[in-house]
NUGU-337365 format. One record per residue (C-alpha): residue number from 1; residue in one letter; x, y, z. Coordinates in nm, 4 decimals, always signed. Example, Ala and Ser with C-alpha at 12.3 -4.5 7.8 and 13.67 -1.06 7.14 Angstrom:
residues 2
nuba 1, loza a, east +1.2300, north -0.4500, up +0.7800
nuba 2, loza s, east +1.3670, north -0.1060, up +0.7140
end
This chain:
residues 194
nuba 1, loza m, east -0.0015, north +0.0042, up +0.0237
nuba 2, loza g, east +0.1245, north +0.3398, up -0.0862
nuba 3, loza t, east +0.1773, north +0.6755, up +0.0836
nuba 4, loza p, east -0.2341, north +0.7828, up +0.1117
nuba 5, loza s, east -0.2715, north +1.1078, up -0.0493
nuba 6, loza a, east -0.3650, north +1.4524, up +0.0950
nuba 7, loza h, east -0.7230, north +1.4332, up -0.0646
nuba 8, loza e, east -0.8029, north +1.0885, up +0.0359
nuba 9, loza i, east -0.7383, north +1.1705, up +0.4070
nuba 10, loza s, east -0.9089, north +1.4661, up +0.3906
nuba 11, loza q, east -1.2362, north +1.3051, up +0.2618
nuba 12, loza l, east -1.2021, north +1.0329, up +0.5423
nuba 13, loza l, east -1.2065, north +1.2946, up +0.8134
nuba 14, loza r, east -1.4706, north +1.5094, up +0.6967
nuba 15, loza a, east -1.6972, north +1.1603, up +0.6746
nuba 16, loza w, east -1.5583, north +1.0945, up +1.0317
nuba 17, loza s, east -1.6561, north +1.4292, up +1.0967
nuba 18, loza a, east -1.9745, north +1.3780, up +0.9676
nuba 19, loza g, east -2.0492, north +1.0697, up +1.1900
nuba 20, loza d, east -1.9166, north +0.7889, up +0.9900
nuba 21, loza q, east -1.6875, north +0.5522, up +1.2155
nuba 22, loza d, east -1.6062, north +0.3141, up +0.9072
nuba 23, loza a, east -1.4276, north +0.6567, up +0.7753
nuba 24, loza l, east -1.2554, north +0.6293, up +1.1323
nuba 25, loza e, east -1.1385, north +0.2706, up +1.1089
nuba 26, loza q, east -1.0076, north +0.3638, up +0.7195
nuba 27, loza l, east -0.8364, north +0.6516, up +0.8449
nuba 28, loza t, east -0.6633, north +0.5337, up +1.1693
nuba 29, loza p, east -0.3949, north +0.3272, up +0.9749
nuba 30, loza l, east -0.3280, north +0.5858, up +0.7338
nuba 31, loza v, east -0.2363, north +0.8657, up +1.0247
nuba 32, loza y, east -0.0877, north +0.6534, up +1.2388
nuba 33, loza r, east +0.2599, north +0.7030, up +1.0946
nuba 34, loza e, east +0.2946, north +1.0398, up +1.0872
nuba 35, loza l, east +0.1461, north +1.0401, up +1.4397
nuba 36, loza h, east +0.4152, north +0.8031, up +1.5123
nuba 37, loza r, east +0.6933, north +1.0075, up +1.3193
nuba 38, loza a, east +0.5533, north +1.3226, up +1.5204
nuba 39, loza a, east +0.5552, north +1.1951, up +1.8819
nuba 40, loza k, east +0.9022, north +0.9975, up +1.8251
nuba 41, loza r, east +1.0201, north +1.3513, up +1.7577
nuba 42, loza h, east +0.9280, north +1.4774, up +2.0787
nuba 43, loza m, east +0.9935, north +1.2175, up +2.3357
nuba 44, loza a, east +1.3670, north +1.2425, up +2.1270
nuba 45, loza r, east +1.3864, north +1.5370, up +2.3003
nuba 46, loza q, east +1.2688, north +1.4148, up +2.6573
nuba 47, loza q, east +1.5033, north +1.3400, up +2.9313
nuba 48, loza p, east +1.6255, north +0.9947, up +2.9238
nuba 49, loza d, east +1.4270, north +0.8657, up +3.1998
nuba 50, loza h, east +1.1182, north +0.9969, up +3.0783
nuba 51, loza t, east +0.8357, north +0.7421, up +3.1654
nuba 52, loza l, east +0.6139, north +0.8399, up +2.8763
nuba 53, loza q, east +0.6389, north +0.6337, up +2.5663
nuba 54, loza t, east +0.5595, north +0.6986, up +2.2148
nuba 55, loza t, east +0.3140, north +0.4723, up +2.1837
nuba 56, loza a, east +0.1320, north +0.5910, up +2.4582
nuba 57, loza l, east +0.1550, north +0.9655, up +2.3490
nuba 58, loza i, east -0.0059, north +0.8462, up +2.0025
nuba 59, loza n, east -0.2616, north +0.6408, up +2.1948
nuba 60, loza e, east -0.3710, north +0.9566, up +2.4244
nuba 61, loza v, east -0.3762, north +1.1716, up +2.0962
nuba 62, loza y, east -0.6143, north +0.9187, up +1.9459
nuba 63, loza l, east -0.8210, north +0.8567, up +2.2718
nuba 64, loza r, east -0.9035, north +1.2209, up +2.3066
nuba 65, loza l, east -0.9505, north +1.2576, up +1.9242
nuba 66, loza v, east -1.1980, north +0.9907, up +1.9351
nuba 67, loza l, east -1.3993, north +1.1538, up +2.2853
nuba 68, loza f, east -1.3886, north +1.4856, up +2.1049
nuba 69, loza k, east -1.7347, north +1.4142, up +1.9282
nuba 70, loza e, east -1.7475, north +1.7680, up +1.7846
nuba 71, loza a, east -1.4393, north +1.7588, up +1.6001
nuba 72, loza k, east -1.4867, north +1.8829, up +1.2579
nuba 73, loza f, east -1.1751, north +1.8493, up +1.0535
nuba 74, loza e, east -1.1504, north +2.0586, up +0.7289
nuba 75, loza d, east -0.8554, north +1.8740, up +0.5667
nuba 76, loza r, east -0.5438, north +1.6771, up +0.6762
nuba 77, loza a, east -0.3416, north +1.9767, up +0.7498
nuba 78, loza h, east -0.6257, north +2.0908, up +1.0175
nuba 79, loza f, east -0.6048, north +1.7176, up +1.1348
nuba 80, loza f, east -0.2625, north +1.7295, up +1.2136
nuba 81, loza a, east -0.2722, north +2.0739, up +1.3630
nuba 82, loza v, east -0.5307, north +1.9928, up +1.6179
nuba 83, loza c, east -0.3066, north +1.6657, up +1.6610
nuba 84, loza a, east -0.0227, north +1.8910, up +1.7708
nuba 85, loza q, east -0.2242, north +2.0955, up +2.0033
nuba 86, loza l, east -0.3162, north +1.7569, up +2.1679
nuba 87, loza m, east +0.0419, north +1.6498, up +2.1767
nuba 88, loza r, east +0.1449, north +1.9985, up +2.3543
nuba 89, loza r, east -0.1186, north +1.9416, up +2.5914
nuba 90, loza i, east -0.0575, north +1.6254, up +2.7074
nuba 91, loza l, east +0.3275, north +1.6591, up +2.7110
nuba 92, loza t, east +0.2914, north +1.9706, up +2.9119
nuba 93, loza d, east +0.0456, north +1.8103, up +3.1690
nuba 94, loza w, east +0.2756, north +1.5271, up +3.2407
nuba 95, loza a, east +0.5659, north +1.7715, up +3.2825
nuba 96, loza r, east +0.3727, north +1.9471, up +3.5295
nuba 97, loza s, east +0.2433, north +1.6618, up +3.6923
nuba 98, loza q, east +0.6394, north +1.5388, up +3.7285
nuba 99, loza r, east +0.7362, north +1.8621, up +3.8458
nuba 100, loza y, east +0.4734, north +1.8674, up +4.1186
nuba 101, loza l, east +0.5553, north +1.5057, up +4.2124
nuba 102, loza k, east +0.9341, north +1.6465, up +4.2428
nuba 103, loza r, east +0.9083, north +1.9257, up +4.4448
nuba 104, loza g, east +1.1876, north +2.1452, up +4.4978
nuba 105, loza k, east +1.3909, north +1.9901, up +4.2186
nuba 106, loza q, east +1.4759, north +2.2371, up +3.9730
nuba 107, loza a, east +1.4726, north +2.1087, up +3.5605
nuba 108, loza p, east +1.7667, north +2.1561, up +3.3954
nuba 109, loza h, east +1.8080, north +2.4559, up +3.1287
nuba 110, loza v, east +1.7720, north +2.3980, up +2.7613
nuba 111, loza s, east +1.7949, north +2.6441, up +2.5134
nuba 112, loza l, east +1.4828, north +2.6913, up +2.2431
nuba 113, loza d, east +1.7552, north +2.6011, up +1.9754
nuba 114, loza q, east +1.7856, north +2.2972, up +2.1560
nuba 115, loza a, east +1.4841, north +2.1937, up +2.1796
nuba 116, loza v, east +1.3205, north +2.3053, up +1.8063
nuba 117, loza v, east +1.6582, north +2.1069, up +1.6385
nuba 118, loza v, east +1.5283, north +1.7269, up +1.6229
nuba 119, loza s, east +1.8185, north +1.5763, up +1.7931
nuba 120, loza p, east +1.9230, north +1.3196, up +2.0521
nuba 121, loza e, east +1.9597, north +1.5558, up +2.2981
nuba 122, loza r, east +1.7930, north +1.6005, up +2.6392
nuba 123, loza g, east +1.4625, north +1.8014, up +2.5939
nuba 124, loza p, east +1.3630, north +2.1324, up +2.7074
nuba 125, loza d, east +1.1505, north +2.2252, up +3.0209
nuba 126, loza l, east +0.7932, north +2.1848, up +2.8687
nuba 127, loza v, east +0.6469, north +2.3481, up +3.1452
nuba 128, loza a, east +0.9024, north +2.6704, up +3.0999
nuba 129, loza l, east +0.8427, north +2.6540, up +2.6952
nuba 130, loza d, east +0.4815, north +2.5906, up +2.7292
nuba 131, loza e, east +0.4790, north +2.9207, up +2.9293
nuba 132, loza a, east +0.6721, north +3.0689, up +2.7170
nuba 133, loza l, east +0.4630, north +2.9858, up +2.4038
nuba 134, loza k, east +0.1425, north +3.1137, up +2.5897
nuba 135, loza s, east +0.3296, north +3.5026, up +2.6442
nuba 136, loza l, east +0.4162, north +3.4912, up +2.2818
nuba 137, loza s, east +0.0559, north +3.3904, up +2.1954
nuba 138, loza k, east -0.0624, north +3.6689, up +2.3886
nuba 139, loza v, east +0.1721, north +3.9515, up +2.1991
nuba 140, loza s, east +0.0987, north +3.7666, up +1.8347
nuba 141, loza s, east -0.1377, north +3.4780, up +1.8117
nuba 142, loza r, east +0.0273, north +3.3461, up +1.4745
nuba 143, loza r, east +0.3661, north +3.3059, up +1.6015
nuba 144, loza g, east +0.2131, north +3.1627, up +1.8648
nuba 145, loza r, east +0.0067, north +2.9041, up +1.6027
nuba 146, loza v, east +0.3384, north +2.8799, up +1.4052
nuba 147, loza v, east +0.5662, north +2.6991, up +1.6614
nuba 148, loza e, east +0.2932, north +2.5041, up +1.8004
nuba 149, loza l, east +0.2204, north +2.3251, up +1.4349
nuba 150, loza r, east +0.5850, north +2.3217, up +1.3505
nuba 151, loza f, east +0.7246, north +2.2388, up +1.6993
nuba 152, loza y, east +0.4267, north +1.9989, up +1.8500
nuba 153, loza g, east +0.3006, north +1.9214, up +1.5342
nuba 154, loza g, east +0.5649, north +1.8546, up +1.2721
nuba 155, loza l, east +0.3921, north +2.0191, up +1.0133
nuba 156, loza s, east +0.6285, north +2.1328, up +0.7318
nuba 157, loza v, east +0.6082, north +2.5410, up +0.6562
nuba 158, loza d, east +0.3721, north +2.4802, up +0.3291
nuba 159, loza e, east +0.1227, north +2.2396, up +0.5440
nuba 160, loza t, east +0.1539, north +2.5383, up +0.8546
nuba 161, loza a, east +0.0824, north +2.7976, up +0.5980
nuba 162, loza a, east -0.2191, north +2.6287, up +0.4678
nuba 163, loza v, east -0.3711, north +2.5813, up +0.7784
nuba 164, loza l, east -0.2971, north +2.9742, up +0.9087
nuba 165, loza q, east -0.4091, north +3.0296, up +0.5272
nuba 166, loza v, east -0.0685, north +3.2617, up +0.5091
nuba 167, loza s, east +0.2188, north +3.2683, up +0.2664
nuba 168, loza p, east +0.4954, north +3.0247, up +0.3294
nuba 169, loza e, east +0.7274, north +3.3212, up +0.3492
nuba 170, loza t, east +0.5071, north +3.4744, up +0.6563
nuba 171, loza v, east +0.5361, north +3.1348, up +0.8175
nuba 172, loza m, east +0.9217, north +3.1445, up +0.7940
nuba 173, loza r, east +0.9387, north +3.5268, up +0.8938
nuba 174, loza d, east +0.7188, north +3.4152, up +1.2348
nuba 175, loza w, east +0.9047, north +3.1241, up +1.2468
nuba 176, loza k, east +1.2324, north +3.2964, up +1.3044
nuba 177, loza l, east +1.1185, north +3.6105, up +1.5079
nuba 178, loza a, east +0.8923, north +3.3460, up +1.7331
nuba 179, loza k, east +1.2247, north +3.1481, up +1.7750
nuba 180, loza l, east +1.4105, north +3.4681, up +1.8831
nuba 181, loza w, east +1.1329, north +3.5964, up +2.0882
nuba 182, loza l, east +1.1109, north +3.2437, up +2.3013
nuba 183, loza l, east +1.4731, north +3.2168, up +2.3017
nuba 184, loza r, east +1.4825, north +3.5473, up +2.5203
nuba 185, loza e, east +1.1981, north +3.4279, up +2.7111
nuba 186, loza l, east +1.3816, north +3.1327, up +2.8036
nuba 187, loza g, east +1.6699, north +3.3429, up +2.9504
nuba 188, loza g, east +1.8917, north +3.2211, up +2.6346
nuba 189, loza g, east +1.9236, north +3.5222, up +2.4472
nuba 190, loza q, east +1.9187, north +3.8886, up +2.4919
nuba 191, loza q, east +1.7075, north +4.0066, up +2.2073
nuba 192, loza g, east +1.4407, north +4.2098, up +2.2628
nuba 193, loza g, east +1.0739, north +4.2398, up +2.1321
nuba 194, loza v, east +0.8945, north +4.0664, up +1.8879
end
């Protein structure tokens, strides 16, 4: 079986949104590989002793999607944008629960460059990143969405542009400015303003 087309996935998403459970059964194996890749990227950024596994992250995203009855997905990019938001929430909630359990321990500081680049290095303090991203979203909601879609969702520049209905050049500009702003917020840079 070849790689499913974005059109095929979009059709199944719309059918599932309309209540067709057979569409969900057909859709699941088609999107699983991409969700697994995105989850694996996130888990590679985590501490080596992280107890949440890639498959558990995907399963949690899937459960939340299935339980969210009002979901109306426009297309493939919209679906993966929602999955990006869910992964962000799940990972941030997990990090908060771990911080709560380890009261008094400070998480090591990791720069945004280390967090943004997909690498085998340890992950960022997701709670600090989430707080910084919330602050960025108050200043520029679109730049916050760009970071969320690219960092958490693993969407390409073109896919992010399609979701946000802006040009790829705007996405790249927002991405660069958002990274600089977040670096400053996370204490890794001295740049000012957005």
